[in-house]
N, C-alpha and C positions, 0 to 999 in steps of 0.2 A: 453697187455700191463704186462712187469714182474711185480713181488712183491719183487723180489731179489733184494739188494743191499750191496753197501761196507759200506756205514754207513747210520743211519739215523740221524737227527737232530733235534730236539723236541723246536719251537722256530724259528718264520721266522723274529726277530727283528733286533735291532742292533749289536747284536752278530751273531744269524742262517745265517741271509743273506751274510755276511763275510765270515763267515765259507764255507756258500755252494758253493760261487764264486772260492777260494781257495782250498778247497776240487776238486771240479771237476777242475779246472786248473790242478790239480793235476794228472787228471787221473783216478780217484773215479768215482764211480757211487753213487749217492748223492739223498737221497730223502728229503726232510724238509717237517714235518707236524706242521700244526699251528691250533689252536682250532677256528681263528678268520679270517673273510670274506675274508682278502685281507694280504699282507705284514706290519708288522709294524703298528699293529693295539692296541698293549699292549702299555707296558708305551713308546714304542718307540716315538709315535705320541704327546706327550706332553712335549716334549725334546724342548729347544730352540734354538740348533744349535752350543754353543761352543766348541771348538777344542782346547786344549791346552795340553802343554806338560809341564807346569809348574804344577809339582805335587812334594811333599816332600816325596815320594815313588819313589825307581829306577826300580820297575818292572814297574809301570805306564807311568815312564817318557818313558823309554825304547819305552814302546809299543805305547805309542802316537806321539814320534816322528816319528815313523813307519807310524802311522795313517795319520799326516800330509802331509809326503812324498806322501803317495797314493792319498789322497784330491787332493792335489796343481797339483799332475800331471792327475786326473782323465780326463780333458774333452779332453784331448790331445791324452790320452793313449784309452780312449772309450767312447768318444762323447759327455757325457752329461753335459749338464751345473748344476753346483751343487750352482751354487751362490755364490762362495767359495769368500771369505774376507779378504785378512790379515791384519789387524786392531791392533792386539796382545793383552796381557793383563795386565791388571795393578794392582796392589794388592797394595792399599793404606795404610799409619800407620798414625794415629791422637794420640796413646797412642804410649809410651817406649816398654808397651808390644808385639804390632804389630811388633813395628821395630826391636825389637828383633828376633822376631820369623823368621820374612822374611829374614834379615840377615844371620840369623844360616843357613836356608835351601839354600843358595846363592852357598855353597861349593859342596853340593851334588849335587845339580842342574847341573851344570856346570861340576863336575867332569862324569856326563853323556850326555854331548853332550848338553843342552839347553843353548840358547841365551838370557841371562838374564842379568839383572845388577838393582845395587841399584840406587837409583835417589835423592836426597835433594829436596826439597820444589822448589825451583825455577827449576829446570831443568824439574822436575815433569811437574810443571804449564806449560809449555815449550810443551808437548807432551799432558798435559790434561789440558786447560786452564781456563774452567771452573768448577774447583774443588772450594770447600771450602777453602779458604785460611786459616779460623781461624783456629789455632790449627795442622796444615798438617806437620808434619814431612818431608815426602818423601812418597816413596813407589817402587816397583819393576815394572819393566817392561820388557815383552817378545817379542819382535817387531815381532816374526814369528808363531805366534799362530793366530787363528781367529775365523769364524765361518760361516756356511753353510746353505742351507734350508734343514731342517728333513725330510721335503719330498721328496725332490727332490734327496737327496742323498738316501734313504731307496731303491727308488725306480729303482734308478741306480744301486745299488748293486744286488739288485732282475733281474731286466733285464739282466744284465753281468752276472751272474749267471745261470741262466736261456739258455742263449747264449753260455753257457760254458759247457751246459747238467745236470744241476742238475734240479732235478723233484721237484715241489711244491705242496702241496695237503693244501687246507683252509677247515676251518670250520669241520676239524676233530680233536677231543679231543682225547689223548692217554688215553685208560683205563686199560692198562696192558702192563709191557714188560715181554716178555719173557723170562724165565730165565731155565740153564738147568744145572743140577746138574753134575757135575766132580765124575767121580767115584773114580780115584784112587788122590786127593788132595784135598785143603783147601777153595777151594774156588768154584761158580758159575759163569758159561758165559753166557753171552748177548747170544738170538739167534733173537731176533727180536721185534717188538711192536704189542699193537691190540689197534684197536683206535675205536669210536664208528660206523665206517664204512667200517671198514676192518682189514687184518692184515699183516704185511710186514717182510719180515725175512731181518738181518743184523746182521753182529757179533761185530756192533760198536754202539752205541748211544749216543749222544752227548746232555745233560742237557743241553740247552741255554732258557731257557722257562720265564727268568727275575722272575717278582713278582710270578710267580707260579712254581718256581724250586722247593718249597719244597712239592707240590704236585707230583710231578715226582719221586722224590726221596721216598718217602712212597712208592712208586710203587718196588721198589727194597730195600724197607725195613730200609733206610735211612733217618735220622733225620738231614737233612740241616738247619744249623742255619742262615736263611734268612728271614729278617723281613721286610714286606713292609712297609712305610710309606709315606703320601701324602706330596706332597709338589706342591705349587701353581705358577702360572705365569699368567704374562699379557702384553699385547702389548697396545702401545699408537697409536694414531694419526697421519701420517707422517709429519714431519717438516723437515726444509732444511736441510741439514748435519752439523752437529758440533761435532760428535763425533768418534772417531778411535777405539780405544781399546776397550775391555770387561771393565769395574772396578769392581774390588769386595772389599767388604770391610766387614772383619775378627772379626770386634768389636762383643762382644756381648751387647743384648738388650734387655728390659723386652717384651718376648713373642717369640725372634728369636735368632739366631746365625748370621751366616755372610747374606748377599745379593747382588747380582749382577746383571747390566744391559749393554747393548752395543745398539746400534743404526745399525738397517737392513741397508742393498744399499738401499733400496725405504724408508727408514726414519724413518719408525716407530720405539721406542725405545721398546727392551724387556726384561723383569726382572723377578726377581724370589728372594727366600727369603728359609733360612731354618729355620722351625716354633723348638722352643725349649719351653718345651718338643716335641719329636716327637708326629706326630700323625699317630697313627700307624694302620694298616688296608689298604683296596684297594680302601674306597671309596671315590671316584674321584669328590664328586660334592662339587662348589665352596664354599667356606665360607664369612661371613661379617668381620670376623676381618681382611682378609689378607691384603686388597688395602687399609687401613689407615695407617696400621701398617707398610709397604715396601714404602708407599707415603712418611709418613713423615720421614724415614730415607733416603730416595735418595735423597727428597727435601732438607733437611738438607745438606747432602754430596755436591751435584749441586744445588745451588737458581735455575739455569736456568729450572730447571724441572717443576717448578710449575704451569705453564699455559697450560699444555700439557693435554688433554685429554685423557683419557683410551676406547678404543675400546671394550676391553672384558678380561677376564681371564679364567683361567682353572687351573687343578690339576691332576698332574699324579703320578704314584709311582715309591720311590727311594727302590729297592731290597736291605736291608741293611744289613751287616756284625756285627761281634761285634768288628773289628778293622777300619772297615771303607774301606777294600781293597779287592778285588773278590776273589773267591776261583775257583781255575782252576788246574785240574790236573785228574788221573787216581784214582779210588777206587779201596780202596785194598782188599773189601769184593766182588765186582763181578767184572768176569774180563769181561772187551769191555765197559765199562760205564764211558763216561769222563762228567768230570763238566767244565762248564763256564758260572758259575752262582754266585750272589750277588756283580753286577758292581757299587752299591751305587750310582746310578744316572748319573754315567757315562760311559754308554753301547756306548753309540753314539761316545766318541771321543774315547775310545778303543777297540772297535768293529771290524774295517777297523787292524787293527795292531797284534789284539788277532787274528784274523780269519785264518790270516798267521800264526801264532804261533801254530793254533790247526790244521791248514792242515799238517805241521809238524813234529806233534805229532804223529797224525794218520797215517803218512807214515813212521814213525820213522827214520825220519830229524833230530831230533831237533840240536839245535848248541850248542856252550857251554854258550852262554850270554841267550840263552832258559833255559839251566839248571838253570844258576842263578836267573830268572825272575819265573820259576815255584817254585823253594825253596821258593821266597818270598812267591809267592800265592799260596803255599799248603794246601789243604783243612783240613790237619792233624797238619798245624801249630800251635802253643800256641798263642791266642789272646791276645796282649800286645798292651795296649795303643790305641790311635786312631792317622791316618794318618793326618797330621796338616792341608793340604789344601784339602778337602775331600769337 
């Protein structure tokens, strides 16, 4: 078996597996390395499965619109059932601050092709009848967003990538990135990687290592501004279907920022909350604070949830950046090193669209839209503010 490839991808998760598929389909010889025993065993397995193009950042809107196209047609194209459900997303407003924020974002969201509208209280209640009516102003609704199984989708991309010719090696930790000094030039260039089990050669290496991306960056003497923080989620017992959209409440509260929940096709309610202040690090043990905090907020927003029993909770890591948007681009310091890192907890929804973009970058076939997207996501951008709907 050869140990020479066109490109090596580090990480077989939400970004790495789709990128491997797109690159293999483009005719490249692809190797994917992952430190875990199988695909998607890092942050990916803790995702709750929502996919939305409802963002405030044009790059995310564009990438997630493409993801939605890929996922909706996946079963017809590839044969895997992802349990895709087009239920939509709704961002609700109970205060003028959220109303103004959501309405202000509509123009840019529509400019980039998102199907979304503002609905006043009575109209929104037609879509989500069980919302608490007291103080409700209204909210946005994007009907083409939805959700699917994270485990089924991860395996589907892995299986399709293997069928397209990509090679995966698990339980291999990258310990060195091989670099050759360029004699007559200002840069160094990638020649391959060394793991704890072998050496592999390629002129291109993609860092798609999620929360572990900074470790890979240090191997090329770069300090990637990625700060993993932990988010907790939970799932209830199954109940009769009553909720179609993912419901998102962006109001802050003591101990938390936004929270969101939706109902699976099998009846369970899945929910998550954004802690404030962030819980930095990669500790994924459940906490005692999470469930009382999120339950209080969810029941206040939707009283019908009061008597549903919670079956389990879990935690995963969000690889955050200073402004809440990913870092995607070629490094200036080392030729052949491509960053696709800092997905800020949205790798599951960004991954399929981003995978295609990464393939076009590697094959030097980027479009004008791609160039605009990459300018926004440049690792060398000035970090200003924070993505409004992160």
